[in-house]
N, CA, C, O and CB atoms as a CASP TS submission, in Angstrom:
PFRMAT TS
TARGET T0000
AUTHOR 0000-0000-0000
METHOD Language model
MODEL 1
PARENT N/A
ATOM      1  N   UNK     1      17.378  20.312  34.335  1.00  0.00           N
ATOM      2  CA  UNK     1      15.996  20.719  34.466  1.00  0.00           C
ATOM      3  C   UNK     1      15.121  19.853  33.557  1.00  0.00           C
ATOM      4  O   UNK     1      15.447  19.641  32.389  1.00  0.00           O
ATOM      5  CB  UNK     1      15.833  22.217  34.126  1.00  0.00           C
ATOM      6  N   UNK     2      14.034  19.366  34.091  1.00  0.00           N
ATOM      7  CA  UNK     2      13.127  18.504  33.337  1.00  0.00           C
ATOM      8  C   UNK     2      12.069  19.364  32.648  1.00  0.00           C
ATOM      9  O   UNK     2      11.471  20.245  33.265  1.00  0.00           O
ATOM     10  CB  UNK     2      12.459  17.449  34.267  1.00  0.00           C
ATOM     11  N   UNK     3      11.848  19.095  31.361  1.00  0.00           N
ATOM     12  CA  UNK     3      10.844  19.802  30.576  1.00  0.00           C
ATOM     13  C   UNK     3       9.727  18.842  30.216  1.00  0.00           C
ATOM     14  O   UNK     3       9.980  17.681  29.892  1.00  0.00           O
ATOM     15  CB  UNK     3      11.466  20.423  29.302  1.00  0.00           C
ATOM     16  N   UNK     4       8.492  19.321  30.271  1.00  0.00           N
ATOM     17  CA  UNK     4       7.334  18.513  29.904  1.00  0.00           C
ATOM     18  C   UNK     4       6.947  18.812  28.459  1.00  0.00           C
ATOM     19  O   UNK     4       6.971  19.961  28.018  1.00  0.00           O
ATOM     20  CB  UNK     4       6.140  18.785  30.861  1.00  0.00           C
ATOM     21  N   UNK     5       6.591  17.755  27.732  1.00  0.00           N
ATOM     22  CA  UNK     5       6.099  17.883  26.365  1.00  0.00           C
ATOM     23  C   UNK     5       4.795  17.110  26.259  1.00  0.00           C
ATOM     24  O   UNK     5       4.689  15.992  26.764  1.00  0.00           O
ATOM     25  CB  UNK     5       7.149  17.366  25.327  1.00  0.00           C
ATOM     26  N   UNK     6       3.785  17.712  25.593  1.00  0.00           N
ATOM     27  CA  UNK     6       2.487  17.062  25.433  1.00  0.00           C
ATOM     28  C   UNK     6       2.203  16.865  23.950  1.00  0.00           C
ATOM     29  O   UNK     6       2.413  17.772  23.144  1.00  0.00           O
ATOM     30  CB  UNK     6       1.360  17.895  26.103  1.00  0.00           C
ATOM     31  N   UNK     7       1.722  15.672  23.594  1.00  0.00           N
ATOM     32  CA  UNK     7       1.383  15.361  22.210  1.00  0.00           C
ATOM     33  C   UNK     7       0.125  16.133  21.826  1.00  0.00           C
ATOM     34  O   UNK     7      -0.856  16.141  22.571  1.00  0.00           O
ATOM     35  CB  UNK     7       1.179  13.828  22.012  1.00  0.00           C
ATOM     36  N   UNK     8       0.154  16.782  20.662  1.00  0.00           N
ATOM     37  CA  UNK     8      -1.015  17.541  20.239  1.00  0.00           C
ATOM     38  C   UNK     8      -2.122  16.641  19.691  1.00  0.00           C
ATOM     39  O   UNK     8      -3.238  17.110  19.466  1.00  0.00           O
ATOM     40  CB  UNK     8      -0.615  18.560  19.192  1.00  0.00           C
ATOM     41  N   UNK     9      -1.833  15.359  19.473  1.00  0.00           N
ATOM     42  CA  UNK     9      -2.847  14.431  18.958  1.00  0.00           C
ATOM     43  C   UNK     9      -3.493  13.594  20.055  1.00  0.00           C
ATOM     44  O   UNK     9      -4.718  13.568  20.172  1.00  0.00           O
ATOM     45  CB  UNK     9      -2.230  13.514  17.926  1.00  0.00           C
ATOM     46  N   UNK    10      -2.683  12.911  20.860  1.00  0.00           N
ATOM     47  CA  UNK    10      -3.234  11.985  21.863  1.00  0.00           C
ATOM     48  C   UNK    10      -3.056  12.482  23.299  1.00  0.00           C
ATOM     49  O   UNK    10      -3.504  11.824  24.239  1.00  0.00           O
ATOM     50  CB  UNK    10      -2.576  10.625  21.719  1.00  0.00           C
ATOM     51  N   UNK    11      -2.409  13.634  23.476  1.00  0.00           N
ATOM     52  CA  UNK    11      -2.232  14.294  24.777  1.00  0.00           C
ATOM     53  C   UNK    11      -1.359  13.523  25.768  1.00  0.00           C
ATOM     54  O   UNK    11      -1.435  13.759  26.974  1.00  0.00           O
ATOM     55  CB  UNK    11      -3.570  14.527  25.395  1.00  0.00           C
ATOM     56  N   UNK    12      -0.539  12.611  25.270  1.00  0.00           N
ATOM     57  CA  UNK    12       0.440  11.934  26.115  1.00  0.00           C
ATOM     58  C   UNK    12       1.497  12.948  26.538  1.00  0.00           C
ATOM     59  O   UNK    12       1.912  13.784  25.735  1.00  0.00           O
ATOM     60  CB  UNK    12       1.092  10.721  25.371  1.00  0.00           C
ATOM     61  N   UNK    13       1.930  12.881  27.785  1.00  0.00           N
ATOM     62  CA  UNK    13       2.948  13.806  28.293  1.00  0.00           C
ATOM     63  C   UNK    13       4.236  13.033  28.576  1.00  0.00           C
ATOM     64  O   UNK    13       4.214  11.969  29.194  1.00  0.00           O
ATOM     65  CB  UNK    13       2.448  14.538  29.581  1.00  0.00           C
ATOM     66  N   UNK    14       5.358  13.588  28.113  1.00  0.00           N
ATOM     67  CA  UNK    14       6.696  13.034  28.336  1.00  0.00           C
ATOM     68  C   UNK    14       7.507  14.100  29.059  1.00  0.00           C
ATOM     69  O   UNK    14       7.438  15.283  28.724  1.00  0.00           O
ATOM     70  CB  UNK    14       7.390  12.600  26.978  1.00  0.00           C
ATOM     71  N   UNK    15       8.267  13.674  30.041  1.00  0.00           N
ATOM     72  CA  UNK    15       9.145  14.569  30.795  1.00  0.00           C
ATOM     73  C   UNK    15      10.574  14.161  30.477  1.00  0.00           C
ATOM     74  O   UNK    15      10.936  12.992  30.614  1.00  0.00           O
ATOM     75  CB  UNK    15       8.859  14.509  32.350  1.00  0.00           C
ATOM     76  N   UNK    16      11.390  15.131  30.048  1.00  0.00           N
ATOM     77  CA  UNK    16      12.754  14.804  29.642  1.00  0.00           C
ATOM     78  C   UNK    16      13.702  15.959  29.942  1.00  0.00           C
ATOM     79  O   UNK    16      13.283  17.111  30.056  1.00  0.00           O
ATOM     80  CB  UNK    16      12.800  14.458  28.150  1.00  0.00           C
ATOM     81  N   UNK    17      14.980  15.633  30.068  1.00  0.00           N
ATOM     82  CA  UNK    17      16.017  16.644  30.229  1.00  0.00           C
ATOM     83  C   UNK    17      16.684  16.844  28.878  1.00  0.00           C
ATOM     84  O   UNK    17      16.682  15.943  28.039  1.00  0.00           O
ATOM     85  CB  UNK    17      17.061  16.230  31.323  1.00  0.00           C
ATOM     86  N   UNK    18      17.242  18.002  28.672  1.00  0.00           N
ATOM     87  CA  UNK    18      17.915  18.273  27.408  1.00  0.00           C
ATOM     88  C   UNK    18      17.062  19.126  26.497  1.00  0.00           C
ATOM     89  O   UNK    18      15.910  19.437  26.802  1.00  0.00           O
ATOM     90  CB  UNK    18      18.275  16.981  26.713  1.00  0.00           C
ATOM     91  N   UNK    19      17.652  19.499  25.367  1.00  0.00           N
ATOM     92  CA  UNK    19      16.981  20.422  24.457  1.00  0.00           C
ATOM     93  C   UNK    19      16.371  19.748  23.237  1.00  0.00           C
ATOM     94  O   UNK    19      15.636  20.385  22.482  1.00  0.00           O
ATOM     95  CB  UNK    19      17.942  21.463  24.009  1.00  0.00           C
ATOM     96  N   UNK    20      16.666  18.472  23.036  1.00  0.00           N
ATOM     97  CA  UNK    20      16.120  17.767  21.876  1.00  0.00           C
ATOM     98  C   UNK    20      14.626  17.527  22.075  1.00  0.00           C
ATOM     99  O   UNK    20      14.209  16.982  23.097  1.00  0.00           O
ATOM    100  CB  UNK    20      16.862  16.423  21.647  1.00  0.00           C
ATOM    101  N   UNK    21      13.829  17.935  21.098  1.00  0.00           N
ATOM    102  CA  UNK    21      12.381  17.798  21.188  1.00  0.00           C
ATOM    103  C   UNK    21      11.979  16.360  20.839  1.00  0.00           C
ATOM    104  O   UNK    21      12.359  15.852  19.784  1.00  0.00           O
ATOM    105  CB  UNK    21      11.672  18.812  20.247  1.00  0.00           C
ATOM    106  N   UNK    22      11.219  15.705  21.714  1.00  0.00           N
ATOM    107  CA  UNK    22      10.828  14.312  21.453  1.00  0.00           C
ATOM    108  C   UNK    22       9.629  14.204  20.520  1.00  0.00           C
ATOM    109  O   UNK    22       8.904  15.176  20.311  1.00  0.00           O
ATOM    110  CB  UNK    22      10.513  13.609  22.757  1.00  0.00           C
ATOM    111  N   UNK    23       9.430  13.022  19.965  1.00  0.00           N
ATOM    112  CA  UNK    23       8.195  12.673  19.269  1.00  0.00           C
ATOM    113  C   UNK    23       7.345  11.879  20.245  1.00  0.00           C
ATOM    114  O   UNK    23       7.869  11.323  21.209  1.00  0.00           O
ATOM    115  CB  UNK    23       8.474  11.856  17.948  1.00  0.00           C
ATOM    116  N   UNK    24       6.048  11.818  20.011  1.00  0.00           N
ATOM    117  CA  UNK    24       5.169  11.106  20.927  1.00  0.00           C
ATOM    118  C   UNK    24       5.526   9.620  20.954  1.00  0.00           C
ATOM    119  O   UNK    24       5.600   8.992  19.897  1.00  0.00           O
ATOM    120  CB  UNK    24       3.693  11.299  20.523  1.00  0.00           C
ATOM    121  N   UNK    25       5.750   9.044  22.137  1.00  0.00           N
ATOM    122  CA  UNK    25       6.093   7.626  22.240  1.00  0.00           C
ATOM    123  C   UNK    25       4.899   6.694  22.061  1.00  0.00           C
ATOM    124  O   UNK    25       5.062   5.474  22.083  1.00  0.00           O
ATOM    125  CB  UNK    25       6.730   7.361  23.569  1.00  0.00           C
ATOM    126  N   UNK    26       3.709   7.246  21.886  1.00  0.00           N
ATOM    127  CA  UNK    26       2.510   6.440  21.681  1.00  0.00           C
ATOM    128  C   UNK    26       2.060   6.500  20.221  1.00  0.00           C
ATOM    129  O   UNK    26       1.925   5.461  19.575  1.00  0.00           O
ATOM    130  CB  UNK    26       1.379   6.917  22.606  1.00  0.00           C
ATOM    131  N   UNK    27       1.825   7.715  19.694  1.00  0.00           N
ATOM    132  CA  UNK    27       1.269   7.836  18.333  1.00  0.00           C
ATOM    133  C   UNK    27       2.244   8.451  17.330  1.00  0.00           C
ATOM    134  O   UNK    27       1.913   8.576  16.151  1.00  0.00           O
ATOM    135  CB  UNK    27       0.010   8.671  18.371  1.00  0.00           C
ATOM    136  N   UNK    28       3.448   8.839  17.783  1.00  0.00           N
ATOM    137  CA  UNK    28       4.497   9.451  16.953  1.00  0.00           C
ATOM    138  C   UNK    28       4.138  10.859  16.494  1.00  0.00           C
ATOM    139  O   UNK    28       4.762  11.386  15.573  1.00  0.00           O
ATOM    140  CB  UNK    28       4.771   8.583  15.742  1.00  0.00           C
ATOM    141  N   UNK    29       3.140  11.472  17.124  1.00  0.00           N
ATOM    142  CA  UNK    29       2.732  12.831  16.775  1.00  0.00           C
ATOM    143  C   UNK    29       3.721  13.880  17.265  1.00  0.00           C
ATOM    144  O   UNK    29       4.691  13.576  17.960  1.00  0.00           O
ATOM    145  CB  UNK    29       1.364  13.120  17.344  1.00  0.00           C
ATOM    146  N   UNK    30       3.447  15.116  16.883  1.00  0.00           N
ATOM    147  CA  UNK    30       4.286  16.249  17.273  1.00  0.00           C
ATOM    148  C   UNK    30       3.999  16.615  18.728  1.00  0.00           C
ATOM    149  O   UNK    30       2.850  16.600  19.171  1.00  0.00           O
ATOM    150  CB  UNK    30       4.041  17.472  16.339  1.00  0.00           C
ATOM    151  N   UNK    31       5.061  16.942  19.460  1.00  0.00           N
ATOM    152  CA  UNK    31       4.913  17.294  20.866  1.00  0.00           C
ATOM    153  C   UNK    31       5.228  18.766  21.071  1.00  0.00           C
ATOM    154  O   UNK    31       6.144  19.318  20.460  1.00  0.00           O
ATOM    155  CB  UNK    31       5.822  16.422  21.746  1.00  0.00           C
ATOM    156  N   UNK    32       4.447  19.385  21.944  1.00  0.00           N
ATOM    157  CA  UNK    32       4.612  20.797  22.249  1.00  0.00           C
ATOM    158  C   UNK    32       5.031  20.955  23.706  1.00  0.00           C
ATOM    159  O   UNK    32       4.564  20.234  24.587  1.00  0.00           O
ATOM    160  CB  UNK    32       3.308  21.579  21.964  1.00  0.00           C
ATOM    161  N   UNK    33       5.919  21.911  23.938  1.00  0.00           N
ATOM    162  CA  UNK    33       6.387  22.150  25.302  1.00  0.00           C
ATOM    163  C   UNK    33       5.228  22.627  26.172  1.00  0.00           C
ATOM    164  O   UNK    33       4.379  23.406  25.737  1.00  0.00           O
ATOM    165  CB  UNK    33       7.538  23.185  25.315  1.00  0.00           C
ATOM    166  N   UNK    34       5.216  22.144  27.403  1.00  0.00           N
ATOM    167  CA  UNK    34       4.120  22.439  28.324  1.00  0.00           C
ATOM    168  C   UNK    34       4.718  22.790  29.680  1.00  0.00           C
ATOM    169  O   UNK    34       5.695  22.175  30.109  1.00  0.00           O
ATOM    170  CB  UNK    34       3.129  21.229  28.441  1.00  0.00           C
ATOM    171  N   UNK    35       4.140  23.768  30.349  1.00  0.00           N
ATOM    172  CA  UNK    35       4.617  24.135  31.683  1.00  0.00           C
ATOM    173  C   UNK    35       3.926  23.255  32.704  1.00  0.00           C
ATOM    174  O   UNK    35       2.771  23.484  33.067  1.00  0.00           O
ATOM    175  CB  UNK    35       4.359  25.640  31.985  1.00  0.00           C
ATOM    176  N   UNK    36       4.640  22.259  33.156  1.00  0.00           N
ATOM    177  CA  UNK    36       4.108  21.300  34.123  1.00  0.00           C
ATOM    178  C   UNK    36       5.286  20.657  34.833  1.00  0.00           C
ATOM    179  O   UNK    36       6.296  20.339  34.206  1.00  0.00           O
ATOM    180  CB  UNK    36       3.205  20.219  33.430  1.00  0.00           C
ATOM    181  N   UNK    37       5.161  20.467  36.124  1.00  0.00           N
ATOM    182  CA  UNK    37       6.232  19.792  36.859  1.00  0.00           C
ATOM    183  C   UNK    37       6.018  18.282  36.795  1.00  0.00           C
ATOM    184  O   UNK    37       4.905  17.804  36.580  1.00  0.00           O
ATOM    185  CB  UNK    37       6.283  20.276  38.338  1.00  0.00           C
ATOM    186  N   UNK    38       7.088  17.559  36.983  1.00  0.00           N
ATOM    187  CA  UNK    38       7.031  16.101  36.868  1.00  0.00           C
ATOM    188  C   UNK    38       6.276  15.512  38.069  1.00  0.00           C
ATOM    189  O   UNK    38       6.610  15.827  39.211  1.00  0.00           O
ATOM    190  CB  UNK    38       8.467  15.499  36.776  1.00  0.00           C
ATOM    191  N   UNK    39       5.276  14.674  37.834  1.00  0.00           N
ATOM    192  CA  UNK    39       4.544  14.059  38.950  1.00  0.00           C
ATOM    193  C   UNK    39       5.409  13.044  39.697  1.00  0.00           C
ATOM    194  O   UNK    39       6.315  12.445  39.117  1.00  0.00           O
ATOM    195  CB  UNK    39       3.268  13.379  38.438  1.00  0.00           C
ATOM    196  N   UNK    40       5.130  12.860  40.957  1.00  0.00           N
ATOM    197  CA  UNK    40       5.896  11.909  41.768  1.00  0.00           C
ATOM    198  C   UNK    40       5.716  10.475  41.290  1.00  0.00           C
ATOM    199  O   UNK    40       6.602   9.646  41.493  1.00  0.00           O
ATOM    200  CB  UNK    40       5.487  12.015  43.226  1.00  0.00           C
ATOM    201  N   UNK    41       4.586  10.167  40.659  1.00  0.00           N
ATOM    202  CA  UNK    41       4.305   8.799  40.204  1.00  0.00           C
ATOM    203  C   UNK    41       4.864   8.495  38.813  1.00  0.00           C
ATOM    204  O   UNK    41       4.738   7.370  38.330  1.00  0.00           O
ATOM    205  CB  UNK    41       2.815   8.563  40.203  1.00  0.00           C
ATOM    206  N   UNK    42       5.481   9.492  38.164  1.00  0.00           N
ATOM    207  CA  UNK    42       6.051   9.258  36.834  1.00  0.00           C
ATOM    208  C   UNK    42       7.197   8.257  36.933  1.00  0.00           C
ATOM    209  O   UNK    42       7.999   8.301  37.866  1.00  0.00           O
ATOM    210  CB  UNK    42       6.546  10.588  36.201  1.00  0.00           C
ATOM    211  N   UNK    43       7.258   7.357  35.960  1.00  0.00           N
ATOM    212  CA  UNK    43       8.301   6.322  35.962  1.00  0.00           C
ATOM    213  C   UNK    43       9.448   6.727  35.038  1.00  0.00           C
ATOM    214  O   UNK    43       9.234   7.235  33.938  1.00  0.00           O
ATOM    215  CB  UNK    43       7.716   4.952  35.524  1.00  0.00           C
ATOM    216  N   UNK    44      10.662   6.489  35.512  1.00  0.00           N
ATOM    217  CA  UNK    44      11.855   6.767  34.715  1.00  0.00           C
ATOM    218  C   UNK    44      12.075   5.603  33.765  1.00  0.00           C
ATOM    219  O   UNK    44      12.072   4.442  34.176  1.00  0.00           O
ATOM    220  CB  UNK    44      13.108   6.996  35.621  1.00  0.00           C
ATOM    221  N   UNK    45      12.266   5.921  32.498  1.00  0.00           N
ATOM    222  CA  UNK    45      12.469   4.905  31.471  1.00  0.00           C
ATOM    223  C   UNK    45      13.779   5.214  30.753  1.00  0.00           C
ATOM    224  O   UNK    45      14.039   6.361  30.390  1.00  0.00           O
ATOM    225  CB  UNK    45      11.265   4.860  30.462  1.00  0.00           C
ATOM    226  N   UNK    46      14.594   4.197  30.553  1.00  0.00           N
ATOM    227  CA  UNK    46      15.840   4.332  29.809  1.00  0.00           C
ATOM    228  C   UNK    46      15.746   3.481  28.557  1.00  0.00           C
ATOM    229  O   UNK    46      15.472   2.283  28.637  1.00  0.00           O
ATOM    230  CB  UNK    46      17.066   3.920  30.674  1.00  0.00           C
ATOM    231  N   UNK    47      15.971   4.087  27.410  1.00  0.00           N
ATOM    232  CA  UNK    47      15.922   3.351  26.148  1.00  0.00           C
ATOM    233  C   UNK    47      17.164   2.464  26.037  1.00  0.00           C
ATOM    234  O   UNK    47      18.282   2.956  26.193  1.00  0.00           O
ATOM    235  CB  UNK    47      15.828   4.328  24.934  1.00  0.00           C
ATOM    236  N   UNK    48      16.990   1.167  25.771  1.00  0.00           N
ATOM    237  CA  UNK    48      18.149   0.277  25.647  1.00  0.00           C
ATOM    238  C   UNK    48      18.970   0.511  24.377  1.00  0.00           C
ATOM    239  O   UNK    48      20.108   0.053  24.282  1.00  0.00           O
ATOM    240  CB  UNK    48      17.688  -1.154  25.679  1.00  0.00           C
ATOM    241  N   UNK    49      18.394   1.225  23.398  1.00  0.00           N
ATOM    242  CA  UNK    49      19.111   1.463  22.143  1.00  0.00           C
ATOM    243  C   UNK    49      19.944   2.748  22.190  1.00  0.00           C
ATOM    244  O   UNK    49      21.125   2.735  21.844  1.00  0.00           O
ATOM    245  CB  UNK    49      18.122   1.532  20.982  1.00  0.00           C
ATOM    246  N   UNK    50      19.328   3.858  22.619  1.00  0.00           N
ATOM    247  CA  UNK    50      20.039   5.142  22.585  1.00  0.00           C
ATOM    248  C   UNK    50      20.445   5.657  23.967  1.00  0.00           C
ATOM    249  O   UNK    50      21.093   6.698  24.071  1.00  0.00           O
ATOM    250  CB  UNK    50      19.179   6.173  21.909  1.00  0.00           C
ATOM    251  N   UNK    51      20.070   4.939  25.029  1.00  0.00           N
ATOM    252  CA  UNK    51      20.404   5.294  26.413  1.00  0.00           C
ATOM    253  C   UNK    51      19.814   6.626  26.880  1.00  0.00           C
ATOM    254  O   UNK    51      20.249   7.162  27.899  1.00  0.00           O
ATOM    255  CB  UNK    51      21.890   5.341  26.567  1.00  0.00           C
ATOM    256  N   UNK    52      18.837   7.169  26.157  1.00  0.00           N
ATOM    257  CA  UNK    52      18.173   8.396  26.606  1.00  0.00           C
ATOM    258  C   UNK    52      17.201   8.060  27.722  1.00  0.00           C
ATOM    259  O   UNK    52      16.568   7.004  27.706  1.00  0.00           O
ATOM    260  CB  UNK    52      17.434   9.098  25.431  1.00  0.00           C
ATOM    261  N   UNK    53      17.083   8.951  28.685  1.00  0.00           N
ATOM    262  CA  UNK    53      16.163   8.766  29.805  1.00  0.00           C
ATOM    263  C   UNK    53      15.002   9.735  29.670  1.00  0.00           C
ATOM    264  O   UNK    53      15.178  10.886  29.273  1.00  0.00           O
ATOM    265  CB  UNK    53      16.886   8.967  31.159  1.00  0.00           C
ATOM    266  N   UNK    54      13.822   9.257  30.002  1.00  0.00           N
ATOM    267  CA  UNK    54      12.634  10.102  30.009  1.00  0.00           C
ATOM    268  C   UNK    54      11.668   9.542  31.031  1.00  0.00           C
ATOM    269  O   UNK    54      11.827   8.413  31.496  1.00  0.00           O
ATOM    270  CB  UNK    54      11.976  10.181  28.596  1.00  0.00           C
ATOM    271  N   UNK    55      10.677  10.323  31.376  1.00  0.00           N
ATOM    272  CA  UNK    55       9.695   9.942  32.390  1.00  0.00           C
ATOM    273  C   UNK    55       8.302   9.985  31.775  1.00  0.00           C
ATOM    274  O   UNK    55       7.980  10.872  30.985  1.00  0.00           O
ATOM    275  CB  UNK    55       9.779  10.877  33.632  1.00  0.00           C
ATOM    276  N   UNK    56       7.479   8.998  32.157  1.00  0.00           N
ATOM    277  CA  UNK    56       6.099   8.942  31.665  1.00  0.00           C
ATOM    278  C   UNK    56       5.192   8.382  32.749  1.00  0.00           C
ATOM    279  O   UNK    56       5.648   7.747  33.700  1.00  0.00           O
ATOM    280  CB  UNK    56       6.003   8.081  30.380  1.00  0.00           C
ATOM    281  N   UNK    57       3.905   8.628  32.586  1.00  0.00           N
ATOM    282  CA  UNK    57       2.902   8.085  33.500  1.00  0.00           C
ATOM    283  C   UNK    57       2.316   6.783  32.960  1.00  0.00           C
ATOM    284  O   UNK    57       1.606   6.083  33.681  1.00  0.00           O
ATOM    285  CB  UNK    57       1.786   9.107  33.735  1.00  0.00           C
ATOM    286  N   UNK    58       2.603   6.452  31.709  1.00  0.00           N
ATOM    287  CA  UNK    58       2.121   5.208  31.101  1.00  0.00           C
ATOM    288  C   UNK    58       3.256   4.550  30.331  1.00  0.00           C
ATOM    289  O   UNK    58       4.303   5.158  30.107  1.00  0.00           O
ATOM    290  CB  UNK    58       0.909   5.476  30.165  1.00  0.00           C
ATOM    291  N   UNK    59       3.043   3.322  29.935  1.00  0.00           N
ATOM    292  CA  UNK    59       4.082   2.569  29.233  1.00  0.00           C
ATOM    293  C   UNK    59       4.268   3.095  27.804  1.00  0.00           C
ATOM    294  O   UNK    59       3.279   3.311  27.104  1.00  0.00           O
ATOM    295  CB  UNK    59       3.730   1.067  29.206  1.00  0.00           C
ATOM    296  N   UNK    60       5.512   3.306  27.357  1.00  0.00           N
ATOM    297  CA  UNK    60       5.746   3.791  25.993  1.00  0.00           C
ATOM    298  C   UNK    60       5.625   2.668  24.966  1.00  0.00           C
ATOM    299  O   UNK    60       5.842   1.496  25.272  1.00  0.00           O
ATOM    300  CB  UNK    60       7.127   4.437  25.893  1.00  0.00           C
ATOM    301  N   UNK    61       5.274   3.053  23.748  1.00  0.00           N
ATOM    302  CA  UNK    61       5.276   2.124  22.624  1.00  0.00           C
ATOM    303  C   UNK    61       6.613   2.219  21.889  1.00  0.00           C
ATOM    304  O   UNK    61       7.179   1.203  21.486  1.00  0.00           O
ATOM    305  CB  UNK    61       4.095   2.419  21.658  1.00  0.00           C
ATOM    306  N   UNK    62       7.112   3.443  21.718  1.00  0.00           N
ATOM    307  CA  UNK    62       8.393   3.681  21.056  1.00  0.00           C
ATOM    308  C   UNK    62       9.197   4.693  21.861  1.00  0.00           C
ATOM    309  O   UNK    62       8.642   5.471  22.637  1.00  0.00           O
ATOM    310  CB  UNK    62       8.184   4.181  19.601  1.00  0.00           C
ATOM    311  N   UNK    63      10.498   4.672  21.667  1.00  0.00           N
ATOM    312  CA  UNK    63      11.355   5.684  22.276  1.00  0.00           C
ATOM    313  C   UNK    63      11.041   7.022  21.604  1.00  0.00           C
ATOM    314  O   UNK    63      10.956   7.078  20.377  1.00  0.00           O
ATOM    315  CB  UNK    63      12.882   5.310  22.133  1.00  0.00           C
ATOM    316  N   UNK    64      10.868   8.095  22.371  1.00  0.00           N
ATOM    317  CA  UNK    64      10.556   9.386  21.760  1.00  0.00           C
ATOM    318  C   UNK    64      11.723  10.024  21.005  1.00  0.00           C
ATOM    319  O   UNK    64      11.560  11.078  20.390  1.00  0.00           O
ATOM    320  CB  UNK    64      10.089  10.326  22.815  1.00  0.00           C
ATOM    321  N   UNK    65      12.896   9.391  21.048  1.00  0.00           N
ATOM    322  CA  UNK    65      14.068   9.961  20.388  1.00  0.00           C
ATOM    323  C   UNK    65      14.610   9.109  19.243  1.00  0.00           C
ATOM    324  O   UNK    65      14.987   9.653  18.206  1.00  0.00           O
ATOM    325  CB  UNK    65      15.149  10.171  21.393  1.00  0.00           C
ATOM    326  N   UNK    66      14.657   7.776  19.407  1.00  0.00           N
ATOM    327  CA  UNK    66      15.319   6.947  18.390  1.00  0.00           C
ATOM    328  C   UNK    66      14.394   5.946  17.697  1.00  0.00           C
ATOM    329  O   UNK    66      14.844   5.215  16.816  1.00  0.00           O
ATOM    330  CB  UNK    66      16.453   6.201  19.021  1.00  0.00           C
ATOM    331  N   UNK    67      13.121   5.895  18.070  1.00  0.00           N
ATOM    332  CA  UNK    67      12.143   5.002  17.430  1.00  0.00           C
ATOM    333  C   UNK    67      12.255   3.540  17.854  1.00  0.00           C
ATOM    334  O   UNK    67      11.648   2.674  17.225  1.00  0.00           O
ATOM    335  CB  UNK    67      12.293   5.086  15.944  1.00  0.00           C
ATOM    336  N   UNK    68      13.017   3.248  18.904  1.00  0.00           N
ATOM    337  CA  UNK    68      13.110   1.875  19.403  1.00  0.00           C
ATOM    338  C   UNK    68      11.728   1.399  19.841  1.00  0.00           C
ATOM    339  O   UNK    68      11.004   2.135  20.512  1.00  0.00           O
ATOM    340  CB  UNK    68      14.122   1.777  20.582  1.00  0.00           C
ATOM    341  N   UNK    69      11.352   0.162  19.465  1.00  0.00           N
ATOM    342  CA  UNK    69      10.069  -0.426  19.870  1.00  0.00           C
ATOM    343  C   UNK    69      10.214  -1.107  21.221  1.00  0.00           C
ATOM    344  O   UNK    69      11.009  -2.035  21.371  1.00  0.00           O
ATOM    345  CB  UNK    69       9.564  -1.435  18.811  1.00  0.00           C
ATOM    346  N   UNK    70       9.451  -0.651  22.198  1.00  0.00           N
ATOM    347  CA  UNK    70       9.396  -1.324  23.493  1.00  0.00           C
ATOM    348  C   UNK    70       8.393  -2.461  23.389  1.00  0.00           C
ATOM    349  O   UNK    70       7.343  -2.303  22.767  1.00  0.00           O
ATOM    350  CB  UNK    70       9.008  -0.332  24.642  1.00  0.00           C
ATOM    351  N   UNK    71       8.700  -3.604  23.989  1.00  0.00           N
ATOM    352  CA  UNK    71       7.740  -4.705  24.054  1.00  0.00           C
ATOM    353  C   UNK    71       6.658  -4.319  25.048  1.00  0.00           C
ATOM    354  O   UNK    71       6.958  -3.789  26.118  1.00  0.00           O
ATOM    355  CB  UNK    71       8.431  -6.055  24.463  1.00  0.00           C
ATOM    356  N   UNK    72       5.426  -4.575  24.711  1.00  0.00           N
ATOM    357  CA  UNK    72       4.341  -4.239  25.624  1.00  0.00           C
ATOM    358  C   UNK    72       4.463  -5.071  26.885  1.00  0.00           C
ATOM    359  O   UNK    72       4.717  -6.274  26.822  1.00  0.00           O
ATOM    360  CB  UNK    72       2.969  -4.461  24.959  1.00  0.00           C
ATOM    361  N   UNK    73       4.286  -4.441  28.014  1.00  0.00           N
ATOM    362  CA  UNK    73       4.360  -5.140  29.287  1.00  0.00           C
ATOM    363  C   UNK    73       5.757  -5.265  29.862  1.00  0.00           C
ATOM    364  O   UNK    73       5.966  -6.055  30.783  1.00  0.00           O
ATOM    365  CB  UNK    73       3.789  -6.482  29.135  1.00  0.00           C
ATOM    366  N   UNK    74       6.726  -4.508  29.350  1.00  0.00           N
ATOM    367  CA  UNK    74       8.096  -4.639  29.846  1.00  0.00           C
ATOM    368  C   UNK    74       8.407  -3.684  30.987  1.00  0.00           C
ATOM    369  O   UNK    74       9.271  -3.993  31.807  1.00  0.00           O
ATOM    370  CB  UNK    74       9.068  -4.410  28.726  1.00  0.00           C
ATOM    371  N   UNK    75       7.753  -2.556  31.072  1.00  0.00           N
ATOM    372  CA  UNK    75       8.065  -1.575  32.107  1.00  0.00           C
ATOM    373  C   UNK    75       7.058  -1.553  33.234  1.00  0.00           C
ATOM    374  O   UNK    75       7.375  -1.082  34.326  1.00  0.00           O
ATOM    375  CB  UNK    75       8.156  -0.217  31.504  1.00  0.00           C
ATOM    376  N   UNK    76       5.849  -2.049  33.003  1.00  0.00           N
ATOM    377  CA  UNK    76       4.830  -2.011  34.051  1.00  0.00           C
ATOM    378  C   UNK    76       4.450  -3.385  34.463  1.00  0.00           C
ATOM    379  O   UNK    76       3.601  -3.555  35.338  1.00  0.00           O
ATOM    380  CB  UNK    76       3.608  -1.259  33.598  1.00  0.00           C
TER
END
């Protein structure tokens, strides 16, 4: 089951499976669980460092789980 999390600072939404709570992949802020289904346009992203998968509507700056830095322009 996919759970949605929204950043309380920049309002970025991350969709992920599992129980581990992510940090914001844009500003590193705290994320709160949100009742929202995953949009059809959300892109699946796999972190090359920790192999965790998550979905976003925009390009991530960091992995929400392990702090890996994504190069800008690599997923979109």
